[in-house]
NUPA-442320 format. One record per residue (C-alpha): x, y, z; residue in one letter. Coordinates in steps of 0.05 Angstrom, whole numbers, m for minus. Layout:
REM NUPA-442320
- X|Y|Z|A
...
This chain:
REM NUPA-442320
- 0|0|0|M
- 27|68|m20|S
- 21|128|25|Y
- 40|186|m20|S
- m27|219|m9|N
- m23|294|2|E
- m68|288|62|Q
- m10|260|101|H
- 39|314|82|S
- m8|374|80|N
- m72|354|115|P
- m138|389|108|K
- m182|397|169|T
- m244|354|176|D
- m287|416|167|L
- m251|437|103|E
- m260|367|74|I
- m333|365|93|A
- m348|433|61|R
- m315|411|m4|D
- m360|350|m10|A
- m412|343|m64|N
- m467|302|m33|C
- m529|273|m65|L
- m597|302|m47|P
- m621|258|10|I
- m683|235|m29|T
- m639|213|m87|E
- m591|177|m40|L
- m649|141|m6|A
- m678|120|m73|S
- m613|98|m107|S
- m579|65|m48|K
- m635|39|m3|L
- m696|34|m50|N
- m735|83|m7|L
- m784|131|m39|C
- m795|203|m17|P
- m860|186|19|S
- m820|141|66|Q
- m778|200|90|L
- m787|262|132|V
- m735|310|102|T
- m695|364|138|F
- m672|405|79|G
- m633|372|23|D
- m583|331|63|N
- m618|301|125|K
- m680|259|133|A
- m716|213|181|K
- m740|145|158|I
- m814|131|173|K
- m828|67|210|L
- m898|55|183|D
- m875|31|115|A
- m862|m42|132|G
- m788|m34|125|I
- m771|m78|185|T
- m820|m135|171|K
- m794|m202|194|E
- m802|m235|126|E
- m752|m187|95|K
- m682|m216|91|V
- m633|m183|138|S
- m562|m164|118|G
- m496|m181|152|K
- m478|m142|214|L
- m407|m119|227|I
- m388|m89|294|L
- m329|m41|298|V
- m295|m32|366|S
- m225|m14|388|A
- m169|m18|437|I
- m172|22|501|S
- m174|96|480|P
- m115|142|490|T
- m100|215|474|P
- m59|188|415|A
- m123|169|379|G
- m153|105|352|E
- m204|126|300|G
- m260|78|312|K
- m315|121|280|T
- m268|140|223|T
- m255|66|211|T
- m330|50|214|T
- m343|101|159|V
- m281|81|119|G
- m301|7|121|L
- m372|25|99|G
- m345|65|40|D
- m297|8|23|A
- m352|m44|23|L
- m392|0|m23|Q
- m331|7|m69|R
- m324|m69|m76|I
- m396|m73|m99|G
- m440|m92|m40|V
- m501|m53|m17|R
- m478|m22|49|T
- m505|21|105|A
- m468|52|164|I
- m499|58|233|C
- m470|109|282|L
- m488|143|346|R
- m506|217|347|E
- m452|262|377|P
- m464|297|443|S
- m452|372|451|L
- m414|358|516|G
- m352|327|484|P
- m359|371|422|C
- m349|434|465|F
- m304|398|515|G
- m243|357|499|M
- m260|298|454|K
- m287|337|395|G
- m338|311|346|G
- m360|241|328|A
- m374|242|254|A
- m310|208|231|G
- m250|245|205|G
- m208|261|144|G
- m237|230|81|Y
- m277|180|122|A
- m333|220|153|Q
- m408|230|150|V
- m439|295|128|I
- m465|348|139|P
- m412|346|193|M
- m430|413|225|E
- m503|395|232|D
- m490|324|258|I
- m442|349|312|N
- m487|406|335|L
- m563|405|338|H
- m574|355|280|F
- m649|337|279|T
- m662|356|351|G
- m664|285|379|D
- m622|300|440|F
- m664|361|457|H
- m726|317|455|A
- m693|266|500|I
- m672|320|549|S
- m743|349|548|A
- m775|281|561|A
- m727|266|617|N
- m738|333|650|N
- m813|330|641|L
- m812|269|686|L
- m769|305|737|A
- m817|364|737|A
- m876|317|746|M
- m842|282|804|V
- m832|348|841|D
- m902|371|822|N
- m932|307|849|H
- m898|319|915|I
- m921|392|917|Y
- m995|374|905|W
- m1004|326|962|G
- m956|269|945|N
- m1010|217|936|Q
- m957|163|922|S
- m921|181|987|Q
- m855|190|951|L
- m798|194|1001|D
- m756|255|982|T
- m697|221|1013|R
- m703|164|964|R
- m715|200|898|L
- m670|172|844|T
- m693|207|780|W
- m642|258|755|R
- m648|318|710|R
- m603|322|648|V
- m570|372|602|V
- m529|356|540|D
- m468|393|564|M
- m408|379|609|N
- m425|418|672|D
- m393|393|737|R
- m428|446|778|A
- m494|409|768|L
- m471|342|795|R
- m501|356|864|E
- m554|410|872|V
- m608|431|921|I
- m678|440|891|L
- m738|477|916|G
- m705|535|951|L
- m739|602|957|G
- m802|590|996|G
- m866|549|999|V
- m888|565|928|S
- m825|533|900|N
- m840|464|928|G
- m805|421|979|F
- m730|428|985|S
- m689|366|970|H
- m623|346|940|S
- m618|330|867|G
- m570|313|811|N
- m558|325|738|F
- m529|276|688|D
- m508|290|617|I
- m564|272|568|T
- m527|213|539|V
- m528|180|608|A
- m603|188|615|S
- m645|125|619|E
- m691|158|569|V
- m633|157|519|M
- m623|83|533|A
- m696|68|525|I
- m701|104|459|L
- m641|64|434|C
- m668|m3|457|L
- m743|2|441|A
- m767|m27|374|E
- m833|10|366|N
- m872|67|396|L
- m916|21|438|K
- m854|m11|469|E
- m823|58|478|L
- m883|81|519|G
- m884|17|560|G
- m810|22|576|R
- m817|96|596|L
- m873|75|643|G
- m826|26|678|Q
- m776|79|697|I
- m766|79|772|V
- m765|151|799|V
- m755|133|872|G
- m786|97|931|A
- m845|112|976|D
- m845|114|1052|L
- m853|38|1052|N
- m792|31|1007|K
- m836|8|949|K
- m813|32|880|F
- m853|87|847|V
- m853|87|771|K
- m865|139|717|A
- m931|104|700|S
- m954|116|772|D
- m949|191|757|L
- m982|184|688|N
- m919|213|657|A
- m901|163|604|N
- m955|183|554|G
- m931|254|549|A
- m858|231|548|M
- m874|186|489|T
- m906|244|452|V
- m843|285|461|L
- m802|228|433|L
- m848|209|375|K
- m806|243|321|D
- m739|232|355|A
- m753|157|353|F
- m748|157|276|L
- m677|139|251|P
- m637|195|219|N
- m610|185|148|L
- m548|222|123|V
- m489|199|80|Q
- m414|192|79|S
- m368|234|35|L
- m372|177|m16|E
- m448|172|m14|G
- m455|111|31|T
- m521|115|69|P
- m511|128|144|A
- m564|119|197|L
- m541|164|255|V
- m588|154|314|H
- m583|154|389|G
- m519|166|428|G
- m509|134|497|P
- m436|137|520|F
- m404|69|532|A
- m367|91|595|N
- m431|112|632|I
- m486|79|590|A
- m492|21|541|H
- m455|55|484|G
- m493|34|421|C
- m536|67|368|N
- m610|51|367|S
- m637|m19|355|V
- m689|9|308|I
- m635|43|266|A
- m593|m21|263|T
- m652|m65|246|K
- m677|m16|194|T
- m608|m14|161|A
- m604|m91|161|L
- m670|m93|121|K
- m645|m41|71|L
- m573|m63|59|A
- m534|m127|49|D
- m479|m106|98|Y
- m486|m60|158|V
- m426|m30|194|V
- m439|m5|264|T
- m396|17|323|E
- m396|10|398|A
- m365|64|442|G
- m295|66|469|F
- m255|1|475|G
- m283|m69|466|A
- m282|m80|541|D
- m339|m29|548|L
- m372|m17|481|G
- m369|m86|450|A
- m385|m121|516|E
- m448|m79|524|K
- m465|m86|451|F
- m466|m161|459|F
- m492|m170|530|N
- m545|m114|529|I
- m563|m93|458|K
- m559|m162|426|C
- m591|m196|486|R
- m652|m151|483|Q
- m659|m145|408|S
- m639|m214|383|G
- m584|m185|338|L
- m527|m231|322|K
- m464|m198|293|P
- m429|m234|236|D
- m360|m204|246|C
- m323|m156|293|A
- m267|m107|275|V
- m220|m83|330|V
- m186|m17|311|V
- m116|m1|335|A
- m63|51|320|T
- 12|44|329|I
- 13|110|365|R
- m38|88|417|A
- m6|21|427|L
- 61|54|440|K
- 27|97|493|M
- m1|33|524|H
- 71|9|523|G
- 94|67|566|G
- 113|121|515|V
- 95|193|532|A
- 54|232|482|G
- 113|277|464|S
- 154|217|440|H
- 102|180|399|L
- 131|201|332|R
- 196|164|348|K
- 202|91|327|E
- 197|45|388|N
- 187|m28|372|I
- 194|m52|444|N
- 141|m4|469|A
- 95|m25|412|L
- 102|m98|431|K
- 86|m83|504|R
- 26|m42|483|G
- 0|m97|439|C
- m19|m135|502|E
- m78|m87|506|N
- m99|m106|435|L
- m92|m180|450|A
- m139|m176|509|R
- m192|m140|469|H
- m186|m191|413|V
- m192|m249|461|N
- m252|m215|495|N
- m289|m210|430|V
- m274|m283|415|R
- m309|m303|480|K
- m374|m283|447|F
- m363|m329|388|G
- m355|m273|338|V
- m301|m277|283|P
- m253|m219|292|V
- m203|m180|249|I
- m156|m123|269|V
- m156|m58|230|A
- m91|m19|235|L
- m112|54|226|N
- m49|85|197|R
- m18|150|221|F
- 32|191|182|T
- 87|177|234|S
- 82|101|230|D
- 147|68|206|T
- 150|6|162|Q
- 187|m32|217|R
- 132|m15|266|E
- 78|m37|217|I
- 113|m104|204|E
- 124|m115|279|S
- 50|m102|291|F
- 29|m151|237|K
- 76|m204|265|D
- 46|m195|334|Y
- m25|m203|307|C
- m3|m266|270|A
- 25|m293|336|S
- m43|m288|370|I
- m79|m317|311|G
- m115|m257|284|V
- m110|m225|216|E
- m90|m152|212|A
- m107|m105|155|S
- m70|m40|145|E
- m118|18|129|C
- m111|90|105|D
- m183|112|99|H
- m169|177|136|W
- m127|200|76|A
- m157|159|20|N
- m229|147|39|G
- m258|80|21|G
- m200|65|m26|A
- m155|62|35|G
- m196|6|67|A
- m215|m39|9|T
- m168|m94|33|T
- m202|m93|101|L
- m270|m96|67|A
- m250|m156|25|E
- m223|m192|86|K
- m287|m177|126|V
- m330|m205|70|V
- m285|m267|66|S
- m289|m278|141|I
- m364|m273|141|I
- m369|m321|82|D
- m320|m373|110|T
- m320|m370|186|E
- m382|m396|221|P
- m418|m351|270|R
- m426|m381|339|K
- m452|m321|377|F
- m461|m330|451|Q
- m472|m285|511|L
- m423|m280|568|L
- m475|m298|620|Y
- m548|m319|622|D
- m607|m281|650|D
- m612|m323|712|H
- m541|m312|735|T
- m544|m271|800|P
- m528|m197|792|L
- m465|m201|834|K
- m440|m260|793|S
- m453|m221|729|K
- m409|m165|755|I
- m355|m215|774|E
- m357|m248|706|I
- m348|m182|670|I
- m293|m161|719|A
- m252|m224|714|T
- m265|m248|643|Q
- m266|m180|608|I
- m225|m132|652|Y
- m174|m182|679|G
- m191|m164|751|A
- m176|m211|809|D
- m232|m187|853|S
- m293|m143|860|V
- m306|m98|920|T
- m376|m71|930|I
- m385|m14|978|E
- m437|m29|1032|P
- m489|21|1006|S
- m482|m7|936|A
- m484|m78|961|D
- m550|m64|997|K
- m581|m37|933|K
- m556|m97|893|L
- m586|m146|943|N
- m653|m108|941|E
- m655|m112|865|L
- m636|m185|865|Q
- m692|m202|914|N
- m744|m166|872|Q
- m760|m176|799|E
- m695|m145|773|F
- m646|m202|785|G
- m651|m225|712|S
- m628|m159|682|L
- m559|m151|650|P
- m505|m107|679|I
- m483|m40|650|C
- m416|m20|679|V
- m400|54|686|A
- m325|57|688|K
- m265|96|661|T
- m255|78|588|P
- m180|89|590|Y
- m160|26|626|S
- m185|m44|640|F
- m180|m24|713|S
- m214|33|749|I
- m148|72|747|N
- m147|112|682|P
- m71|116|685|N
- m61|40|686|L
- m48|26|612|K
- m36|m39|574|G
- m69|m102|600|A
- m64|m99|676|P
- m80|m159|719|T
- m89|m169|793|G
- m131|m106|803|H
- m195|m97|841|D
- m260|m72|810|L
- m291|m25|862|K
- m366|m15|857|I
- m387|51|889|T
- m460|55|869|D
- m517|14|838|I
- m571|46|796|R
- m633|13|768|L
- m653|27|696|A
- m717|m14|696|A
- m745|17|632|G
- m680|7|595|A
- m675|m64|623|G
- m607|m63|658|F
- m573|m49|724|V
- m517|3|725|V
- m456|m13|766|A
- m417|51|779|V
- m343|39|788|C
- m289|80|823|G
- m294|155|812|E
- m330|154|745|I
- m378|213|736|M
- m444|209|697|T
- m438|285|689|M
- m370|301|658|P
- m333|367|669|G
- m298|413|619|L
- m222|414|612|P
- m181|475|632|S
- m187|501|560|R
- m250|473|530|P
- m258|466|454|A
- m315|516|460|A
- m264|572|472|A
- m239|565|400|D
- m305|557|364|I
- m331|620|329|H
- m368|648|269|L
- m323|684|219|D
- m341|748|182|K
- m378|707|130|D
- m420|670|182|G
- m381|605|174|Q
- m364|562|235|I
- m290|560|252|T
- m252|519|303|G
- m302|462|304|L
- m248|412|283|F
């Protein structure tokens, strides 16, 4: 593979590339690539649309395509490029002549204005319109925030007007949300200012992507199920310690109305005109980390191959994709791709960020232990796996060869990719290998644990088999909650671990593939409507904060009204 592309020597920004793109009108894209007619769409201008769900698109008798999951090694500041690879692979599959669709999560404003940046891919492997997707898009996140906060308002209103359900203000669990990193809202006091403002009590804010409403929207398969799941949300307990649900407050009907349009999958396209369904956006470090089930299943009925992603590394995103999303939806992936970069692996091998451009074979080999664990973790689910080496300009040929040798030593094929600089053309070898694996390797998909495994045992299985932990410590208050859930009707639910994404351990600075560590559970939260139990680990926050210099400080409108500094 040749890397003489000018993008490596004189790179354009993502925004510059996106603005130069000549995209198809969305109705033409839908017709030519997905066989959808205009009446099956709700358009947002010329380049965005929602797909209606009343058109029989997802009927069972329709043949489903092949599902490819893209995950990655543990993330580092050096970059891995999971979303970029997802888009690049989708474009490459289209290039080799198969009908393809891409399924991504919607970006959150929090990271966009914080530290991480956008989530629409990068270079010549991105989805467009990039500015819209990374900002307000079609308003889905605003609708989710509104539905979440409507329930919060109805909880406080219920208490104010007599509290018929006898909600115990000491045991309220429902949190307000905002789609922004705002650490000042983690712990707040509500109802100050006198009798007319209600009863004073403590409260909390999460970021919207951590909301159970987000998870419910991403896991429900129709509006009826959406409303039912919303009704099962537990908002707190009464004076007899009995759970009070959203349906007890008659809130789920109005919440469903607010989410009616947001529930429809969004359709956009890549730079190369590959259809992309961008819908839902739970973080994998604090939620279940996958795009919506309805978007994935819709894509599978419209395309022969569907490429989707799961957030952060495979220890979080892929594990939750399998154990939560696939468990609830019946999806069975045909292949998994684990994305790695030489830069990131050298960082896992102990190299500081300032020295990553220097060749370091020994550090690369040490860092590859992180890759090996992720590959082995995916194999535990019975899914064929291939490694995508997302190339950076600084990679040396000796490092590339050493990487390939390591992959061969653990029995996994590696494909070198350059989609960031060359679009789909830079990932055609990966695409061909993925198709070959799907055609030749049998799928033996299996879950890591069954429904009837006790909740504590589920946590221990994830900790020991996925994270490489030796033990699990559950703080007394969390242990009490876990026992209460186990003894009620919630013992069969899967576990959603909220943990730092930067390490297999709860210490974000512990790189590579650590062993012998302890997984400390500090809190347990019930997401009854979403259908899982959240185990909060270490010091992870479900409301992030901004860095010392947030990206928002460099985002402006220029004299022509064009956005600058976005990426």
